[in-house]
N, C-alpha and C positions, 0 to 999 in steps of 0.2 A: 219299389219302383225301379231301382237300378237293375235288379235281377230280371224284371220283366222286359226292360229295354234291351238287356244283353241277350235274352232269349229271342226277342223279336229280331235283333240284328243277326243272331246266329241262324234263325230260320230263313231270313232273307238271303243270307250268304250261302245257304245250302239248298237253294231251290225249293224252299218251303218245307224241308224235312227237319223236325226237331230231334232232340236226343232220343226220345222214345222211338220215333220212326226210324232213326238211324239203327238202333238196336234191333228193331223189327226187321229191317232190311238185312241185317247180319244174320238173324235167325232164318229168314227166308233163304238167304244165300247158302247157309249151312245145310238147310233141309234139301234144297234143290240141287246142291252141288254144282252151282253155276259159277264160273269164273272166267273173266275175259282173258284170253291167251296173253295179251300184253301185260295185263295186271299180274298174271301168274308168274311171268318171267321176272317182273320187277320184285314181286314178293319173295320169290326164290332167292334172288341175290341179296335183297335187303335183310330178310330174316336170317339167312345163312351168316351174313357178316355180323348181324347183331348177336347171334348165338356164339360165334367165334370170339367176339369182343369180350365175352364173359368166360367161355371155356378156356381161353388162353391163360387165364389166371390159375387154372388147374393143370396147365401144361398139355392141353389137347385141343383138337378142333374137329370140325366136320367138313366134308367135301360135298356130299350129296344129302340134302336135308331129309328126303324121304327114306333113303337107304340107311344113313348113319344113325337114325333115331329109332329104327325098327325094333332093336333088341331092348330098348328102354334104358340101357345103362347110361349113355351120354345124356339122355333126357333127364334122368334122375340127378346126374352130376350137375347139369345146367341149373336145375331148380335149387340144389344145395348152394351153388356159387352165388346165384342172384338173391337168395333169401337169407343166406348165412345160417341156415338151420340144417340139422341132420335128418335125412329121410330113413325109412326102414332099410335094413340090409337087403341088397338086391339078390335075386336068384342068379347063380352063375352058370346054370345049364344053358345049352344051346337049342333045346327043343322049343317048339312053338309055344307050348304052354308056359315055359319059363319066360319067354319074351312078353307074352300077354300079361303074366303076373307083374313083371317089372313096369310095363306101361301102365297097368292099373294102379300100382303104387304111386306113380307120378300123377296120374289123373286124380286119385283120391286126395293127394296132398293139395292139388290145385283146388279141388272142391272144398277142402277144409279151410281154405282162405276166403270162402264166401263167393267163389266164382261159379256161375252156372254154366255147365258145359252142354251145349245144345247139339245133339246128333253126332257127338264125337265119342267113339268107342275104341277100346284097346285093339280090337281085331283090325279096324281100318288102318290104325297106325302100324301095326305089325305087318299088315299086307302091303304097306308102302303106298297108301292112298295119298296122292299129292295134296289134293284139296283139303282133306281132313287134317293132314299134317300141318299144312300152312294155317288152317283155322285154329288148330291147337296152339301153335306158336304165337299167333296173333292174340289169343286169349291170355297167354303168359305175358306177352308184352304189355297188354292192357293193364293187367293186374300189377305187375312189378316195375314197369317203366313209366307208365302214363297215369295210372289211377291216382297217385299222390300229388299230381300236378293240379293245383287249384289256386286260382287268382280271384280274390274277392268272392269267395264262396260259390264259384261256378263249378260245373262238372269238369271232369278231366279234359275231355276234348275241347270244350269251350275255354277252359283255363289256359290250355296250351296255345289255342288260337289267339286269345286275348293277350297273352304274354308276347307272342310274335308281333301282334299289331302294335303294341306299345313300344317294343324295342325298335321297330322299323318305321314308326310314324314320322320321324324327322327326315327320312331319306326320300329323295326325289325318285320318281318312276317305280316306287314300290307301293303296292296296295294289296296286303294280305287279306283275302276274304275267305279262303278255304285251304284245304291241304292237297289240292291237285293242280289246277291251272295257274294259281297265283305264284307258283314256284318254277314255272317252265323257263323263264328267261334268266334264272340264276341270280338275279339282283337281290332277291329276298335273302338267299343264303349269304351272299357277300355282305349285305347290310347287317345281318346278325353277327357275323365275325367282326366287322369294322366297329360295331357298337361297343363290343367288349374288348377287342384287341385292335385298335386303330393302327398299331404298328405293323400288322400283317398285310393289310390291303389298303391301297390308295383308291378309295371309292370314287373320288372326283374324276379319275381317269378311265373309269369303266364305260364301255359302249353298250347302251341298252339294247341295241340290235344284235350284238354278238352273244346270242344265247348259249352256244356251245362253249365259247371261251369263258363266259362268266361261270357256267356250271363247272367246267373242268377246274378253273382256278379255285373256286370255293371248296370243291371236294378234295383237291390236292392239299390245300392249306389246312383243312380240317384234319386230314389224315396225318400230315407231317408235324403240325404244331399243336393240335388239340387232342391228338390220340383218338380221333373218331374215324373208324375204318370207312372205306368207300362202300357204302351200302346201296348206292344208286348208280345207274349207268347214264351219263349225260345224253348219249344218243337216243336211248330208249325213252327218256323223259321228253325230249324234243319231238321225237317222231310219234309219240302217243298222244292222240287228241285230248284225252283226259287221263293223266297219270294216276296211278293207284294211290288212294288216300292212305291206306294202311302202311305202305312202304314209306311214303313221305312223312307220315306222323312218327313212324319208328325212328327215321333218320333225324327229324327235327327234335324229338325228345332227347336224343343224345346231346344236341347243342344245349338244351335246357339244363340237363344234368351237369354238363361241362362248365356252364357259366353260373350255376346256382350258387356254388361255393364262393365264387368271386363276388357275386352280388351281395351275398350275406356279409362278406368282409367289407365291401364298399358301403353297405348300409351302416355297419358298425363304425367304420371310419368316419362317415358323415355325422353320425350321432356324436362321436368324440370331438370332431372338429367344431360342431355347433356348441358343445359345452365349453370347450377351450376358448372359442371365440368370445363367448359371453364373459368368461373370466378375464380374458385379455382386455376386452373393452372396459370392463368394470375397473380393472387396475389402472388403465389410462385415465379414467374419470377420477379415480382416487388421487392419482399423482397430480392431475390438473387442479383438483380442489385444494390440495395441500399447498401447491405453488401459489395459487391466487390468494388463499387464506393467509399464507406467510407474508405476501406483499401487503395485504390490507392490515394485518396485525402490526407490521413494521411501521406503516403509515400512522396507525393509531398510537403506537408507542412514541413516535416522533412528535405527533401533534398534541397529545394530551398535556405533556409538561409545558409546552409553549402556551397552551390556553390557561394552564394553572399558574403560570408565572405572573406575579402582580408587582412588578418593579415600575414605579411611576417615573415619568419624565418631569423635567423642570419647567417646560413651556407647553402652552396649548398647541403650538404648531407640531411639536414632537409627538404629543399624544394623538393629534389628528392623523399623523403618519401611521401610528399604531392602529388607529381605527380603520384607515384605508387598507392596511395589511389584513385586518380581520375581515373587512368586506370582501377583499379578493379571495380569502379563504372560503367565506360563506357562499360567494357567487360562482367561483371558478373551481376551487379545489374540493369542496365538500360534495356538491351534487354528483360527480362521477363516482365518488366513494360510496354514496348512498346506493347508486345503481349497482356497483360491484357487490355490496353487501346483499342486496336483494337477489342478484343473480347467484351468489354463493348459496343462499338459502334454498333457491329453486333447484340448483344443481345437486345440493345435498339431499333434498327430498326425493328428486328423481332417481338418484343413485340408490338411495335406500329402497325405493319401490322396486327398482330393477333387481337388486339383490334379494329382496323378499320374494318376488315372483319366481326367480330362478333358484329359490331355496338355498341361497348363500347366506352366510352370517352377516349381520349388520355391520356397516362401516363405522369404525371408531378412529377418528383422526389421530395422528401422532401427538405426543405431549406438546402442548402449547400451540397447536395448529387449529384450534376451534375458536371461531369468532363468536363469543358469547354476547347475549343481549345486554348483560350487565356491563361488559367492557365498552360496548357501543354507547350505552346510556351514560357511562362516566364521561365519555367525550362530549356528549350533548350537554350534560350538566356543566362541564368545564366551559363549554362554548357559551352557554347562557350566562354563567357567572362572569366570564371574561368581558362580554359585551356590557353588562351592567356596570362592571368596574370601570371600563373605559369611559362610559358616559358620565359616571359619577366623578371620575378624576378630571374629565374635561371641564365639567361644571365648577369643580373646586379650583382648578387653575385659572379659569376665567374670572372667578370671584377674587382670587389671590392677586392676579395681575391688575384688576381694577382697583383693589385696595392699595396695592403697592404704588400705582401711579398717583392715586389720590393722596397717599401719604407724602410722596415726593413733592407734589404741588404745594400742599399745606406747609410741609416742613421748610420748603424753599421760601415761601412767603413769610413765615415766622422768623426764620433765620435772617432774612433780609431786614425785617423790622428790628430784630434784637441786636443786629450788628452794631457794635460801638457803644451800646447803652451802658455797659459796665464802666467804660472809661469816663463817660459823662457823670455817672453817679459817684465816681471817686475824685472828681475835681475839688480843689480847695479854694474855689473862686470866692466863696463867702467870707473868707478870712480878711480879704482886702476890700470888700464891697462896702458901699455906703448903705445907709438905712434904706434908701429907695431901692438900691440894687438888691439888698437882702430880701425885701418884700417881693421884688420881681422874681428872684430865684425861688422863693417859697411858693409863689403862685405857679411858677413854671413846674415846680416839683409836684404840686397838686394835680396839675394837668397830666403830668407823666403817670402819676398813680392811677388816674382815671383811665388813661390809655392802657396801663399795665393790667388793670382789672378787666378791660375789654378783651385782652389777649389771653386771659385765663381759660376761656372756653376753647380757644384754638389748641392750646397745649393739651387739654383734656381729650380733645378729639384725636390728636396725634397719638396719645397714649392708648386710647381705645382701639384705634386702627392697628397699632403695633401688636396689641394683645390678640386681636382677631387673626392677624397674619400668623402669629405663633400657633394659635389653635388650628389653623388651616394648614399647618406644616409647610409654610412657605420656604423654598429652598435657600433664599437669601435673608431669612429671618434674623440671623445674627447681625447682619449689616444694619437692618432696620432697627433692631433693638439698640445697637450701639449708637445710632444717630438719635433715636428717641431719648435714650438715656442722657446723651450730651445736651439735647434741648432742655430736658427736665432739670439737669444739673445747672445749666446756665440760667434757667428760669428761677430756680431756688436762689442762685447767687444774686440775680437781679432783685429778688424780693428782699434778700438780706441787705444788699447795698441800698435799696430804696428806703428801708427802715432806718438805716444808719444816717443817710443824708437828711431824712425828715427830722430825726432827732437833733442833728447838727443845726439845721435851719431853725428849728423851734427854740433852740437855745439862743439863737441870734434875735436880736430885736426885730420886731415886726417892721416890715418895709413901709415905706411911706404910702399913705392912702391915696397919693396922687397917681398911683398905678392905674392906668386906664382900665376901669371895670369892663369896658366894652371888649377890650382885647381878651380879658379873661372869659367873658361870656362867649366870645367867638371861639376861643379855644375849647371851652367845655362842650359847646354844641357841635363844633366842626369835627372834633375827634370821634364821637360816636357815629356821626353821619358818615365820616370817612370810613370808619370801620364797617358800617352797614354797606357802603358801596363796595368795599373790598369783598365782603361776604357775598353780596349779590353777584359780583363778577365770578367768584368761585362757583356759586350755584349755577350761574348761567353757562359756565364753561365746563361744569362737571359732566363726566361721562355717565350714561345711563344704561342699565342692563335690564331689559324687559323680555318677556316671552309670550305676551298675549296682547290683544287689542285693548283689553280692559286696563292693563297696566300702563299702556301708552296714554290712554284717555285720562287716567288718573294723573299722570305727569302733566299732560296738557291743561287739565283743570287747575292743578297747582300753579302752573305757569300763568294761566289766565288770572288767577287770584293775585299773583305777584304783580302782573301788569296793572291790575286795578289799584295797587298801592303806589304806583309811580307818580300819580298826580299829587298825592299827599307828600311823597318824598320831595317832589319838585318844589312844593310850597315850603318845606323845611329848608331846602337849598336856598330858595329866594330869601327866606328869613335870615339864614346865616350870612349870606352875602350882604344883606341890608345892614347887618351889624358892622361889617367891615366898611361899608359906604358911610355909615354914621361916623366911624372913626376918621375917615378922610374929611368929612364935613367939619368935625370938631377941630382937626389939625389945621384946616384952612381958616377956620374962624379965629383960632387963637395963635395962628402963625407958627404952628408946629410943622416941622419938615414933612413934606409929602412922602418922603421915603421912609416913613416909620416902619419898623419891623415888629411884628407880634412876637414879643419875647416869651409868650406862654406856649407857643406851639410852632411847628415848622409848616403847618398846613396853611396854604394860601388860597385865595379865591381861584387862582389859575389852576391849582392842583384839583380843587373841588370841581371846577368846570370841566377839566380834562377827564377826570374819572367819571363824571356824570355823562359825558359824551360817549365814553367807552361802554357804560351801562346801557345807554339808549341804543348804541350800535349792536350790542350783544343780544338785545331782546329779539329782533327779527331773525338773527342767526339761530337763536334757540328755537324760535317758532319753526324755522325751516327744518332744523334737525329733528324736532319732535314729529312734524308732519311727514317727513321722510321715513322716520321709524314707524309711524302709523301706517304708511303705505306698505312698508315691508311686512308688518304684522298682518295687514289685510291679505297680502300675498300668501303669507304663511297659513292664514285661515283658509284661503282657497285651496292650498295644498292639502290641508287637513280634510276639508270637505271632499276634495277629489279622491283622496286615498280612501276615505270612509265610504264613499259611494261604491267604489269598486270592491272594497273588502266586504261590505254588507251584502253584495251580490255574490261574490266568489265563495264566501264562507258557507251560506246555505246551499250553493251549487255542489260544493264538495260533499257536504253532509247528505244531500239527496243522492249523489252518485254512490256514496258508501252504502246507503240503504238499498238502492237498486241492485248493487252487486250482491249484497247479503241475501236479498230476495231471490235473485237468480240462482245463487248457489244451492238453495233449498227447494227451488221450483221443480216439481216432478212432471210438469207438462212437457211433452216433446222428448226427443232423444238427447243423450249427452252431447252429441255433435251439435244439435240445435242450441243447447245452452252454451256450448263452447263458442259458437258463432255469435250469440248475444254478448258473451263476455268480451270477445275480441272486438265487437262493435263498440262496446263501452270503452275498451282500452283505446281504440282508434279515436273516439270522441274526446277522451281524456287527453290524449297526446295533442289533438288539435286545439284543445283549450289552453295549452301551455302559453301561447302569446298573451293571454289575459294575466297569467301569473307574472310573466316578464314585465308587462306594463305596470303591474302593481309594484314589482321590485323597483322599476324605474321611478315611480312616484315616491316610494319609500326612500330611495337614494336621494331624491331632491329634498325630502323632509329632513333626512339626517344631515345633508350638506347645509341646510338652513338652520341646523341645531334646534329643531322642534322636538320637544321631549314628551308632549302629551297630546291627546286627541280626544276631546269629549264627545265627538260625533260617532264614535264606533267603539265597541268592546273588543274588536279584533285587532291584534297586533301583527306585524309582519312575521314574527316568530310563530304565532298561531297558524298563519297561512302556510308557512313553510312546513311546519309539522303536519298539518292537515293534508297538504299536497303530497309530501313524502309518504304519509300513511295511505293515501288513496292509490298512489302508484304501486306501493308494496302490496296493498290488499288485492288490487285487480290482478297483479302478477301472480300472487300466491293462489288466488282463486282459480286462475287459468291453469296453474300448475296442478292444483288439486283435481280439477276436472280432467286434465290429461292423465293424471294418475288413476282416476276412476275408469277412464276409457281403457288405459293400459291394463288395469286389473280385470275389467270386464272381458277384454279380448283374450288375455292370458288365461283366465279361469274358464273361458268357454261358456260364460253365462249370457243369457239374452238381455236385451234392453229392459224388457218387462220385469225380469227377475231383479235386475239391478235397481229398477225403480221401486219395486216392492221392498227390497232391502233398505233403500234410502228412506222410504216412507215410514217403515217401522222404526228405523234408527232416529229419524227426526222427531217422531211422536214421543219416543221414550227418552230422548235427550232433553229432559225437562228444564234444565238450567241453560240450555242452548250454548254450551261451552265446547261443543265438538266431542262429547264423550258421554256414554251412559254410565251412571253410577251402578254399584252392585245390585241394589234392590230394583232399580229401573231395568237392568239387563235381565234379571230373573222374571220380572213382569213381562218383558218383551218375549222371552222364550215360551212362557206359559201361553201368551196370546197366540203364538205360532204353533201350539199343539204339543209342546214338549211336556212329558210327564217327569218332573224333576224330583229326585230325592236329594238329600244333603250331599251324599257321596258323589252322585252324578254331577250335581251343580258345581261341587268343588273341583271335580275333574275338568269340567268345561272352563271354569274360571282360570285354572292353571294353563289352559291353552290360549285363551283370549287375553289374559292379563298376567303374563309370566313374571313381571316385576312386582306384582302385588300392589299396584298403585291405586286400586279400587275404581278404576275408570276403564271402560271398554271403548276403544276408538272405532271409527267407521271401518278402517282397513282391517282391524282384527275381527270385527263383526262379519265382514264379507268373507274373509279367509275361513272363518268357522262355518259359515253357511254353504260354502262351495267345496270344503275340504273332502267330503265323502264322494262327490261326483266328479270333481275336477280330474282331468287327465294330465297329471303332472309328471315332470321328469325327475327321476330319483337317482341317488348314487348307485343303487342296485342295477339300474338300466345301463349306466356308464360302465360299471364293472363287467356286466355281461357283454357289452360291446368290445371292451378290451380283451375279454376271454376269447372272443371269436378271432380277433387279430393275432392272439397268441397261440392259436391252435389248441385251445383247452388247457394250456399250461397255467399254473398259478402265478407265473411271472412272465415278463415280456423282455425281449432283447432290444438293444439299440438299433440293430439292423432292421428288425421287424417294424419298429416305429418309423424309421426313415423310409422304409419301403411302402408302408400302408398309409402314411399321413403326409399332408403337404409339409414342405420344409419348415415353415414358421411354427406350425403346431407341433411337429415332431421335436424340434429343438426346445420348445416350451416344456414338453413332457420330460425330455431327457434332463433338463436343468433342474427340474423340481421333483422327479420321482426318487424316493429313497431306495437304497439297495434292498434286494429281496433277501430275507433272513431265514427262509425255510430250509429244511434239511435236503430237499430235492433240488436246490438251486444250482446254477452254474455260474462261472465267472462273468460279471457284467450284467447279471439278471437284475431287473428292476421290479419293484413292488407296485403294480398298478392298483391293487385293492386299497392300500393305504393312501395313495395319491387321490383316488376317486372319493374316498371318505373325506379327505381334507377339503376338496372342492365344495362340499356341502356343509362344512363346519361341524363334522361329526367326529373329529379327531383333533388332537393337540399337536400333531406333527408339524 
């Protein structure tokens, strides 16, 4: 199609004459010997200058083209110079037949090069026929100066015209359509020179109307700086309605040959710059990866020991500060690091793809600069264990503080009761007592023993609490143990003293039976009742630790049962007080002092009434505390349900998005760009969903601040949500990166979308375990399905290409590389070496000056700093080995 368009354009630009017609015109011109006088003048000057540009290499020239070529000697010399070949020895005679023989030798040589000479004979040349001589020279020019000019497989004339059009396309006021009128204003010649040597002409200052000035400038600069002789006369070109095509083509071909070498060097330099640019860009990516990886690894090395440290604090408040620090780490410090790790993985995969596509060796980070999955997982495991430890430790400290407070209260009550009891038990009052007083003392001692037995349970409770505090590793356990031991020792001492006093009293005669039994009964009944009231006060004032509505309801139920016993207790109180009232009645009846003191106990009706009022007052206070706790637990339950409602919606949403992304990554419908757009839409939706995660984090924060440790309404925990969310972000980012890699691979390999879809379809079908790689047997089946006739040796060879590490798995990238390797137009080290050879003028080495002259400064210095010295025997001082350097670029050498 391109050739047809070029031929059509050429035909249009030449008034409807194609190449064949052009040659026919030449044949007709030769036969009819017709030549415009103006064209003849132009051809004389141009062809003469062209011949002299070659003959001067042999130290000679011609003045009159038809006269100086008549004897055939300079004609043969011209052919030898331009062809580089030796012609038969010329005849040295001056006779006409000698001249004809020499001209025939020249014409025979021209014919031997596949050139058809039409109506040109040696006699016409020897006779000085101008038209035949010019026709012969034109034939030589066509064969040796123009015939090899071919651009995109066009003919010589079309190739030269297309070359001129491309070079002058960017220039204003230039429109090269032919080899006659398009050159009359001189701008086309100036544009050709400026395109290749902008230092010689300031094109912006040219006047398009100054035809003579433009032509003269171009011809003078070409002669002076480009070694192209003046083959045209500016005045003749301007004054001729249609300048001669042959003269113009001859002159333009000199420009082509003058610049062809420069263009070849420019092409070679561009190729080298492209290769070096890829290397420099890859090195920057490697340096940036290692910098970011170092920072992330340093963060991991700092964070992991902190998370693994398990040093408990002594108070709940201090442990809560640790929990707050951990929450800050999880909410503020960890998410950016997750993003950094994800971006590092993407950058690493992209870099490896670029290196693979450009045939560079794979990137291996420096020692200790690779962020491994295991290292990252160690941080996650440490994080999870740290949070569990914090919560467990807080629970332990709460229990410890509760027990310690309870111990202090019970110990204070017991110590208050026991204070001074040992002094009473060691009194010798019975030695001087009367019989009545002795009996009183005995009864009083019996009452004390009853009271002592009632306090036995309190001492056991204190010992049990101290033991539990030891087991819970209470930081002040030594103080508790010391106090508990003191109480127990004092208790044992009281027991011993009690036993001794009883023995002493029993040895004394019994007290008189006139001791008022009512006082004794009052003492016996009031002491247990008083002890019950003290226990009730302790229970009513006891702190409670609950974590659910059911636990609070259980306490409320127990409290209601306690309240139900108050009526019975009040009856007992009334009965005990009635005993004391009876004592007062008896005293009044028998004239006993109304200020009688109960010698059996220190408890009075006032004390009983006072404590009873405290019990009744504490009941509603306990009611309020329990119902307040019930409200708090209901609020906690609402928080649980609120968190569960969101978690039960977010969890399936994340799972659904993961499944959609997985389906999209294997969907063959549409182009890769369509799938990329779908994935980016998923990514956009996921990012927009982030506020839901933040709200869930807020609810979780409230739950933790309320010290809620379980939630029966959902199986999802915040840690599940975080892991799922991070996995979703990582999955969509990785999938987009994989899709970009496939697009990059498709474009770099030059394969079509349909081909890539076919490759993906085959790969997906034979990736039976859906793990992103075909196993060996599946890969063999895939090749057979695609028409490969595989023997063991051939299959082993293919496996060495697609699985060089011998892992037994063929990845999609390796599969695509294999399928496109034979047809892909890839860049190789041989191409780069060939480009350097052009810049080095075919030398096996290159010099520093040549690199700096041919390449941009940055690329030149890059090569100079990395090229090893040339070690060959033909080297010169400062020579550099570009072959070894190019080989290293593609990982084919260890230099």
